C-alpha positions as CSV (number, residue, x, y, z in Angstrom):
1,M,59.1,6.0,65.7
2,T,58.0,5.2,62.3
3,H,60.2,5.5,59.3
4,E,57.4,6.3,56.9
5,T,57.5,9.6,55.2
6,T,54.7,11.6,53.4
7,R,54.9,14.4,50.8
8,V,53.9,17.4,52.1
9,T,53.5,21.2,50.7
10,G,53.3,24.6,52.6
11,G,54.2,27.7,52.8
12,C,54.4,30.9,55.0
13,L,51.2,33.1,55.7
14,F,50.8,35.0,52.2
15,G,52.3,32.4,50.1
16,R,55.4,34.1,49.1
17,I,57.5,31.1,50.1
18,R,56.2,27.8,49.2
19,Y,58.0,24.3,49.6
20,E,57.6,20.4,49.1
21,A,59.4,17.8,51.3
22,D,59.0,14.2,52.4
23,V,58.4,14.3,56.3
24,F,58.0,12.0,59.1
25,L,54.5,13.1,59.6
26,Q,53.8,10.9,62.4
27,N,56.7,11.9,64.5
28,G,56.1,15.7,65.4
29,Y,57.9,17.2,68.5
30,I,56.6,19.8,70.7
31,C,59.7,21.7,71.7
32,H,59.4,23.8,75.0
33,C,62.9,25.3,74.8
34,T,63.2,28.8,75.5
35,I,64.8,29.7,72.1
36,C,61.5,28.3,70.5
37,Q,59.4,30.1,72.9
38,R,61.0,33.7,72.3
39,S,61.5,33.0,68.5
40,T,57.6,32.1,68.1
41,G,56.1,34.2,70.8
42,Q,54.3,31.1,71.8
43,P,54.7,28.6,74.6
44,A,56.0,26.1,72.3
45,E,56.6,25.0,68.7
46,I,55.6,21.9,66.9
47,T,57.7,20.5,64.2
48,V,58.0,17.4,61.8
49,L,61.4,16.1,60.6
50,I,62.2,16.3,57.0
51,K,63.8,13.4,55.2
52,A,67.2,14.3,54.2
53,G,67.6,15.8,50.9
54,T,63.8,16.4,50.0
55,L,63.1,19.7,51.2
56,R,62.5,21.9,47.6
57,Y,61.4,25.6,47.7
58,L,59.1,26.0,45.1
59,K,58.5,29.9,45.5
60,D,61.1,32.0,47.2
61,E,63.3,31.0,49.9
62,P,63.4,32.0,53.7
63,K,65.9,34.1,55.3
64,Y,68.1,32.5,57.9
65,Y,69.5,33.5,61.1
66,V,71.7,31.4,63.8
67,S,69.5,31.1,66.9
68,S,71.7,29.0,68.9
69,A,75.2,27.1,68.8
70,D,73.1,24.0,67.3
71,G,70.9,25.5,64.5
72,K,69.5,28.1,62.5
73,R,66.1,29.3,61.6
74,G,64.5,30.1,58.4
75,F,61.6,32.7,58.2
76,C,59.8,34.6,55.5
77,A,61.4,38.1,55.4
78,N,58.0,39.4,54.2
79,C,55.3,38.0,56.9
80,G,57.7,36.6,59.4
81,S,56.4,33.3,59.4
82,R,58.9,30.9,60.9
83,I,59.3,28.1,58.3
84,V,62.4,25.7,58.9
85,W,64.8,24.8,61.5
86,Q,68.4,23.4,60.4
87,A,71.4,21.8,62.5
88,L,74.5,23.8,62.0
89,R,76.9,20.7,62.7
90,A,78.0,19.4,59.2
91,E,77.8,15.8,60.6
92,D,74.0,16.8,61.4
93,D,73.2,18.1,57.9
94,W,70.4,15.5,57.6
95,L,68.5,17.1,60.7
96,T,66.1,19.7,59.5
97,N,62.3,20.3,60.4
98,I,59.5,22.3,59.3
99,T,57.1,24.0,61.4
100,V,53.8,22.4,61.4
101,G,51.7,25.4,61.3
102,T,52.9,26.0,57.6
103,L,52.0,22.7,56.3
104,D,48.8,23.0,54.1
105,R,47.3,20.2,56.0
106,P,48.7,20.6,59.5
107,A,45.9,18.4,61.0
108,E,47.6,15.3,59.5
109,A,50.5,15.5,61.4
110,R,50.9,13.8,65.0
111,V,53.4,14.6,68.0
112,S,55.2,11.6,69.4
113,R,57.0,13.6,72.3
114,H,57.9,16.8,74.3
115,I,61.2,18.0,74.1
116,Y,62.9,20.5,76.5
117,A,60.1,19.6,78.9
118,D,61.9,21.2,81.8
119,T,61.0,24.6,80.5
120,Q,57.5,24.0,79.6
121,L,55.2,26.7,81.0
122,P,53.4,25.5,83.8
123,W,50.1,26.3,82.4
124,Y,50.6,25.1,78.9
125,R,49.5,21.7,79.2
126,V,48.8,19.5,75.8
127,C,49.3,16.0,75.2
128,E,50.4,15.1,78.6
129,D,50.5,11.3,78.0
130,L,53.5,11.7,75.5
131,P,57.0,11.2,76.6
132,K,59.0,13.8,77.7
133,L,62.8,14.7,77.4
134,E,64.5,17.4,79.2
135,A,67.3,19.8,78.4
136,D,69.7,17.3,79.9
137,D,68.3,14.7,77.4
138,A,69.0,16.8,74.0
139,E,72.1,14.7,72.9
140,A,70.1,11.5,73.7
141,L,67.2,12.8,71.3
142,I,69.9,13.6,68.7
143,E,71.4,10.0,69.0
144,I,67.8,8.5,68.7
145,L,67.3,10.5,65.5
146,R,70.5,9.8,64.2
147,D,70.2,6.2,64.6
148,E,66.6,6.1,63.3
149,L,66.4,8.5,60.5
150,R,69.9,9.4,59.5
151,P,70.6,8.0,55.9
152,A,73.2,5.2,55.8
153,T,76.6,6.4,54.9
């Protein structure tokens, strides 16, 4: 995992929400969890992690809903674009990611692994050579991210 960040901009489908952030552009994740599948209507969601404290909304802000015991999702109340996921636990306030499809230049993002691979739909096969973590590995993933990305306290 690279610690290098890149300043990015992005927004929702019609531009009502605009943001900028420093993201770990080379460390995207393909999430196959059923919550991502249902909330996007897609077989998976691809996101990149944001460096803590760098997400800034330039125009409007997303509406949020709690989607699980672990996190909340932000979306545009106007067009429905899914923008952001944020951890709910106070100790994980550094853990936020942006949906790759909302980036102004999404082709620059690179995925580094699959998560919740045990619920990957059998007909959806992309980037099969990447490491895969299953639901049972979720805490391990959090620990990996915490160790590598969390700011020193």
